[in-house]
C-alpha positions in Angstrom: 0.0 0.0 0.0 1.1 3.5 -0.7 2.5 5.0 2.5 0.8 8.4 2.1 -2.2 9.8 4.0 -4.6 10.8 1.2 -7.4 13.2 1.7 -8.1 13.4 -2.1 -6.9 11.3 -5.1 -3.3 11.3 -6.2 -2.8 10.8 -10.0 0.5 9.4 -11.0 1.0 10.0 -14.7 3.5 10.1 -17.5 3.4 11.7 -21.0 5.0 10.9 -24.3 5.1 13.8 -26.7 6.3 15.2 -30.0 9.1 17.0 -28.2 10.3 18.6 -25.0 8.7 22.0 -25.3 5.3 22.4 -23.5 4.4 25.4 -25.6 5.3 24.0 -29.0 4.9 20.2 -28.7 1.9 18.0 -28.2 0.9 15.0 -26.1 0.9 11.6 -27.9 0.4 9.2 -25.1 -0.9 9.9 -21.5 -0.9 7.1 -19.0 -2.3 7.7 -15.5 -3.0 5.8 -12.3 -5.4 7.4 -9.8 -4.9 6.3 -6.2 -8.0 7.2 -4.3 -8.2 8.0 -0.5 -9.3 4.4 0.2 -6.1 3.3 -1.8 -8.1 1.7 -4.6 -6.6 2.4 -8.0 -8.0 3.4 -11.4 -5.8 3.1 -14.4 -6.2 4.9 -17.8 -4.1 5.3 -20.9 -4.9 7.6 -23.9 -3.1 7.3 -27.2 -3.7 10.6 -29.1 -3.2 12.1 -32.5 -1.1 15.2 -31.9 -2.3 16.7 -35.2 1.4 17.6 -36.1 4.3 15.5 -37.4 6.1 13.4 -34.9 9.8 13.9 -35.5 11.8 10.8 -36.3 14.3 11.5 -33.5 11.4 11.5 -31.1 9.9 8.3 -32.5 13.3 6.7 -31.9 12.8 7.3 -28.2 9.2 6.3 -27.6 8.6 4.2 -30.8 5.3 6.0 -31.7 5.1 7.2 -35.2 2.6 9.2 -37.2 1.1 6.0 -38.7 0.5 4.6 -35.2 -1.8 7.5 -34.1 -3.3 8.7 -37.4 -6.7 7.2 -36.5 -6.6 8.1 -32.8 -8.7 10.9 -31.2 -7.1 14.3 -30.6 -6.4 15.7 -27.2 -9.2 18.2 -27.8 -11.7 15.3 -28.4 -10.6 13.6 -25.1 -9.9 16.7 -23.1 -13.1 16.7 -21.0 -12.7 13.0 -20.2 -9.1 13.5 -19.2 -10.0 16.6 -17.2 -12.6 14.7 -15.2 -10.2 11.9 -14.4 -7.8 14.4 -13.0 -10.5 16.5 -11.3 -9.7 17.4 -7.6 -6.6 15.3 -7.6 -3.0 15.9 -6.6 -0.2 15.1 -9.0 2.8 12.8 -9.1 5.3 11.8 -11.8 9.0 11.5 -12.6 10.4 15.0 -13.5 6.7 16.0 -13.7 7.4 19.5 -12.3 9.5 20.5 -15.3 7.8 18.5 -18.0 4.6 16.5 -17.6 2.6 19.0 -15.6 3.5 22.0 -17.8 2.7 19.9 -20.9 -0.7 18.9 -19.6 -1.4 22.5 -18.6 -0.7 23.7 -22.1 -2.9 21.1 -23.7 -5.8 22.0 -21.5 -5.3 25.7 -22.1 -5.5 25.2 -25.9 -9.1 23.9 -25.4 -10.0 26.5 -22.9 -9.8 24.5 -19.7 -7.8 25.7 -16.6 -6.0 22.7 -15.2 -5.2 24.7 -12.1 -1.9 23.0 -11.3 -1.0 25.6 -8.7 -4.0 24.5 -6.7 -2.9 20.9 -6.5 -0.1 19.3 -4.5 2.8 18.0 -6.5 4.9 14.9 -5.6 7.8 14.7 -8.0 9.5 11.3 -7.6 12.7 12.6 -9.3 13.0 15.3 -6.7 12.7 12.7 -3.9 15.4 10.7 -5.6 17.8 13.6 -5.9 17.0 14.8 -2.3 17.7 11.5 -0.7 20.5 10.3 -3.0 22.6 13.3 -3.8 24.2 13.4 -7.2 27.0 15.9 -6.6 30.8 15.2 -6.8 31.1 14.7 -3.0 28.5 11.9 -3.1 30.2 10.3 -6.2 33.6 10.3 -4.5 32.1 8.7 -1.4 30.2 6.1 -3.4 33.0 5.1 -5.9 36.1 5.8 -3.9 35.0 5.4 -0.3 36.4 8.7 0.9 35.2 12.2 1.9 35.8 15.1 -0.4 38.3 17.4 1.5 38.5 20.8 -0.2 35.1 20.5 -2.0 34.4 23.3 -4.4 38.1 24.2 -4.8 39.0 23.8 -8.4 42.1 21.6 -7.8 40.4 19.3 -5.3 37.4 19.0 -7.5 39.5 18.2 -10.5 41.4 15.5 -8.7 38.2 14.0 -7.3 36.6 13.9 -10.7 39.5 12.0 -12.2 39.5 9.6 -9.3 35.8 9.0 -9.8 36.2 8.4 -13.5 39.0 5.9 -12.8 36.8 4.1 -10.3 33.8 4.1 -12.7 35.8 2.6 -15.5 37.1 -0.1 -13.1 33.7 -0.9 -11.7 31.7 -1.0 -14.9 33.5 -3.3 -17.3 31.0 -2.8 -20.0 31.8 0.9 -20.4 33.5 1.8 -23.7 37.3 2.1 -23.4 37.8 5.3 -25.5 36.5 8.8 -25.2 34.7 8.8 -28.6 32.6 5.7 -27.9 32.1 6.8 -24.3 30.8 10.1 -25.4 28.4 8.4 -27.8 27.3 6.0 -25.0 26.5 8.9 -22.6 24.9 11.2 -25.2 24.1 9.6 -28.5 24.7 12.0 -31.4 22.5 12.5 -34.4 24.8 12.7 -37.4 22.3 15.1 -39.1 22.9 17.7 -36.4 25.4 20.3 -37.2 25.9 21.5 -33.6 25.5 19.3 -30.5 22.1 20.7 -29.5 20.7 20.2 -33.0 19.7 23.9 -33.5 21.3 23.6 -37.0 20.8 20.5 -39.1 22.2 19.0 -42.3 19.7 18.5 -45.1 20.9 17.4 -48.5 24.4 18.6 -47.6 23.2 22.1 -46.6 23.1 23.7 -43.1 19.4 24.4 -42.2 17.7 26.0 -39.3 16.0 23.4 -37.1 13.6 25.4 -35.0 10.8 27.9 -35.1 9.3 29.6 -38.2 12.6 29.3 -40.1 12.8 25.5 -39.6 14.1 23.9 -42.8 15.4 27.1 -44.3 19.0 27.1 -45.5 21.6 29.1 -43.6 23.2 30.3 -46.8 19.9 31.7 -48.1 19.2 33.5 -44.8 22.6 35.1 -45.0 21.4 37.2 -47.9 17.7 37.3 -47.5 17.2 37.7 -43.7 20.4 38.7 -42.0 18.3 40.3 -39.2 17.1 36.9 -38.2 20.7 35.6 -38.0 21.7 38.7 -36.0 18.8 38.0 -33.6 20.0 34.4 -33.3 23.6 35.4 -32.6 22.5 37.8 -29.8 20.0 35.3 -28.4 20.2 32.9 -25.5 21.1 29.9 -27.7 23.9 27.4 -27.4 27.3 29.0 -28.0 28.4 26.5 -30.6 25.4 27.2 -32.9 25.8 30.9 -32.4 29.4 30.8 -33.4 28.6 28.8 -36.6 26.0 31.4 -37.6 28.2 34.3 -36.6 31.1 32.9 -38.8 28.7 32.4 -41.7 27.1 35.9 -41.5 30.3 37.9 -40.8 32.9 35.9 -42.7 30.9 34.0 -45.3 32.2 30.7 -44.0 29.8 27.7 -43.8 30.5 24.3 -42.2 31.8 21.7 -44.7 29.5 18.7 -45.0 31.1 15.4 -44.1 29.1 12.4 -45.3 28.7 9.9 -42.5 
C-alpha cells in the first residue's frame, strides 16, 4: 500500500510527446493511475493524434510514429474525459514538475480548460530521488572511492576528485566503452544530421538548415542574404554557443561548415 495519507486522489502520470517544449509540442500518449483516498486504484491510458508530425528522432525514443496515431482521437476530443479523471486530484510523476505538468497544462489551455496545477499538491518522484540520493561530486567520491571530499568546491580538489571517480567508474563498470569517442556516444548519442551538439542547426541534402521555429528547414546560406536580421537575432539570443558561433562565422565571414558524409 502507498504510505501516504490521502485526503483526495493522487494521480501518478507520464506523458510521451512530439518533443520537449510544453508550448510547442503535443501529447501523444498519456498514462495515469489514480490512487483514491481508500487506496483503490484506477488506471487509464490515452493514445492521441497530436495533429502535427512526430519527428523521427522523437519516435526513436518512444517508438510512436505518425502512422500509429493517425486514426486516434485528438487531445481536444478527449480533453473533457481526461480533465474529469484528474479533477480534484493531486499530481505525481518523474520529472513531472518540469515537463509532464506544464505539458498537460498547455494542452488543456488550448481547449479553454484551466487545469489549475498551482491549486494541486505535487509529488515529483525525481526530486525525492535527488534529495535522498545526492548526485554531486562529494556523493560520487564517497560512493565510488569510499572517501570524503576534502576541499570540496576548490578547483584543484574537485578536478582530482573527478579524475579519481572516472578511474573508479571505469574499473567498476567493465561494459563501459574504453575510449572517449565511444564513451561520449554512449553517454549522449549523437544524431549525425545535427550540425551542432544541440541540433539547432541540421544538415539537409548537404546544406546547413535551421532546425527550430518559423525558419525551420530554411538554408543558412539563403538567410545570410535574405534575412540577415534573423541571424543577428540568433547570434544575440540565448542559444547554445556552438550554434551561435557557426551562424556568426557564416554571417560575418561567409564561412559555412563543410558537410562530411557519414
